[in-house]
N, C-alpha and C positions, 0 to 999 in steps of 0.2 A: 680392173679396171684400167691398168695400162694397157693391155691387150685391146679393148674396145677402142683405146685412143688412137692405134695403129691403124687398125681397121678404118677407121673415118678418115684419116689422112690420106690413104691409099684410094680410098673412092672420090674424094675431092678432086685428087691429081689424074685422076683417069676421067671423069666428067670433062674439066678441062681442055685436057687433049682431044679429045671424039669432038669437041666442038668447032677445032680450029680456029680458035681467036689469035690474031694478027698478031705481031709482035712479042707475042707471048714465047719467048725460050723454052725449048723442051728441057722439061723437067723430069728428072729420075729421082724417083723417092729412094730417100737415105732408108737403109734398112734399119730397123729401131735393132740395138742391140736386147738379145734375149736375157732376161733377169737372172741373174748369177742364182739365185733361191726360188725353189719351188712357194707359190701364196698358197697360204694356208688359212682359209676362215676361219675366222671366231666364231666358236659354236655358244649361242645363248642359250639359256636355261629357258624353256618353256613358260610362257606366263602363266599358264594354266595349271602347272604342278601343284597337287595341293602340298600345303605346308604341314608336316605332321604335328602332331597337338604335344604339348610339353607333358612331360613326364609327370603321372601323377603322383603326388606327393607323398611319401611313407610317412604314415599318419606317427605321432609324437606318442610314445610308451607314456601309459598314465602312471602317475607317481603312484607308488605302492603304499598300503597304510601303514603309516608306524607300526613296528613288532611291540607288540604288548611288552612290557618290560617287567622281568621278574622283582615281586618286593626285595626292599635292599636288605641285606642281612644286619640282625640285630649285632649289635657291638657284642663281643665275645664277653662272657659274665652276665651280660642285660638279663632282666628276666620278664618275662610277659605279662602283661596285664592281666590280672585275674579274672573270670568271665564271671558276671554277677550271678547267682543262683536265682533261679526262678521263684518268683512270691509263693509262699506255700499257699494252697486253697483249702481254708478253714470254713464246716457248717459252724458259723457263731456269728451271730449278726449282733450289731452294736447299737446302743441307743444314745442318742444324742442329747447331753445333761446339759442345759442351760445355766450360764453363771448365775449366781446369786449368793446372798446372805442366810446364814441363820443360826441359831441358838446350838452349839455343840456341846454334848454331854448333859447331863441332867442331875437334879436333886433328888429324884426319886431313884437312882439305882445306890449301889454302892457306892464307897468312897473314893474309890477311882474314877469314877464317871462324873466326879463333881470339881469344879463348882462349872455350871453353865455358861459359857463365853462365846461372843459372836466369832464369827468365821465367816469370811469371802472366799466364795469358790469362782474361778476361771471355769469358762465352758467346758468342755471335755464328754468323751465316749467312754461309755463301760459296756461290757458284753453285758447280753439281757442273761445268760445263761452262765453257771459255771463251767470251766474247763471240762468236757468230756475225756474220756477213756479212748474213743475213736481218734479226737482231735490230739490227745498227748500222744498217741500211737504214731500218728505223722511225725511229729517231731521225734521221736525218739531213732524213727527209720531213716529218716532224713540226715540225722546226723552222728547216728549211732551212741546215744545217749545214755548214760548209765545214771540211774538217781543214786542219792548218798545211801538210801536203805540197800539199793543194789551192790553199792561199793562196801558196805558196812558187813556184809554177807548175811543181812536179816533175812530169817526163815520166809516171812511175809513179806512181800514187794509189791508193787502199783499193779502188776501183772496178776497177781492173787485175787485179787478185788476186783480186777476187770474182764475177767473169763464171763465170755456172753453177756457182757453189761457195756456194751457201747456208748449209748446213752446217757449212762450213769455218770455224775463224776468223778473225775479221778481221785483217789485219795493214796495216801503213804508217799507224799509228795512233800519234799522238804521247799524251806524257802527259798533255797539256793536253786531247787529244781524249777520252782514256779518263775523264778525270776529268767532262767536261762530258756524257757519256753516261751514268756511274754518278748524278748528279744528277739528270738527265732522267728516268732508270728510280725514282728514292725510294732511291736507294743509295748506295753510297760506295767507294772503292779501299779492301783490305785494308793494313794497315799491313804492315812486313816480318816482324813477330813473328807476328802472325795467321797469316801465308800459309807460313810455314815450321812453323807447329806444324800446320797443317791438311797440311801435306804428309806429315809423320815420324813426328805422334803422340806418346805420352810415352816411348816404347822408345829412343830415340838411333839408329833406324835410317838408313842413308847415301841411299834410294832411298825413295820411298816404299810399292815394295812390300818392302822388305828390304834386306839390307845387301850383296846379291850383284848386279850389274849382268846385266841381261838383253835383249839387243838386241829381244827380241820383245816387251818391255813398255812400249816408249816408243819415239816418232817422231822418233829423232835421227840424226847421222849414220852411224851403224853400221844402221840399217834400210832405208837406201838408197831411199828416196822422193825426198828431195832437195825437197821442197815439203810444203805443209801437207796435213793427211789431215781428214776429218770427224771435228768431236769425237766423243770416246766410242772411238774404233775401237782401242784399245788395254785393253780395258778388265782384264787383267792387271797393268797398271800402277798401279792404283786405289790412292789413299792408305788409311791406315786409316779414317779417316771417308766412305770410300766416294769423294772428287773424282776425277776423271780428267784427265788429261793434265797431272797438274803436274811430270812430268818428259817435255819434248820439246814437239815441235809449235810452239807460241811461245814463249817468252820473256815473262814478262809484267810490267807494271807493277804497284807497289807504292805505299801513299801516303807511303811513308819518304823522308825525305832520308838521302845516303847519308853516314854515321858511323862513327867508329871504335866497335867492340864495347869497354866498360867493361876498362881497363887496355890495350888494345891501341895500342901508338905507331906502327904501321906506316906506313912512307913509301911512297902509293899513290896513283895518278890516280882510284883509286876514289870517292874522298871529297872532298865540296865542296857548299857551301850552293845549289848551282846544279843539282845532280846528284839524281835519284831513283833509286832501288834497282830494280833487275829482277830476278828470280827464275825457275828452272824450266829455262831452255836450251830453243833452238830447234830446228827442224828438220835444223839440221845441226851440233849440237852435239855435242861428244866426251863419254866418259861420264864424264870427271872435272866437267863444267858442266852434266849433267845430274842431279848428286847434288843434296839437298835442302837442303843448306847452303851452296852454291856461291853468291855473290854478284855482281852486276853492275850498273852505272848507268848513266845518260846524261843530257845535259840534258831539259827540259821541251818540248821543241818537235822533239827526233828521233824520226824515222819511220823504219821499217825493215820489211824485208819478211819479216822470221821473230820479229817482237816483235808482244802482242797484250794483252790483258787480262782475268780478270773481275773481279766486283763483290763486294762482302759488305754486310752490313747488320747 
């Protein structure tokens, strides 16, 4: 810019001098001093230079899943909760017995069956059949059980009579053995009153099937078998609730201690705090002992070849 201004001044002076204008003094142009520093133009960035895009943001790392923590160690000396054993699978149908009142005992029986007296029974379930050898074996194998007869080193045990007779009632089992089996199966022994009610119903019949004895309805002495039969082999002898073999085949343990009926003062070997009631008569029982009201008893460790049991719930 400074150089351009100087050139313009010189050009104007030359024009004036060339025109010869009067009165104008000869003007000699004064030299313009050169700049002490060379002029350096400022370089401007071109307007069309593309602007670089912003840097791509680095993606934030995803949070990692929380690690699976190991279970807290149990305290020293602590015992882990025991695992519940699986419920046993038994081939043992049960019959629903409705509650009701009935006359227990009979004047037609021996002195221990007297006097008849009213008893009220709450609803319960009862095995339709006597406990079989096959089901008892499941129990023995599951808990490594030894019967009282085996502990006593008796020559004949339940295994003696179970050979090839899976569907026959188990025998040579004591009251203790029967109770242990029932508890393992989640059941119990029936009381004496429950047993009699299930055997004879509410109409006071003498036998599960009626008032007249019929040898074809029970495996007793008169059947001539002289041994156990497969459970349910005498369907004609079913009780009013369709409970099978409540007369004959095997006499059955109950949960009840042998006591006098109310008002009975009979002096009998039947009774005692260490004796438990048995009902139903076995395969060698006479018609009198096959009645639904006949009572027998034995100690908790006794085991005979004509005594078994069934379970209640």
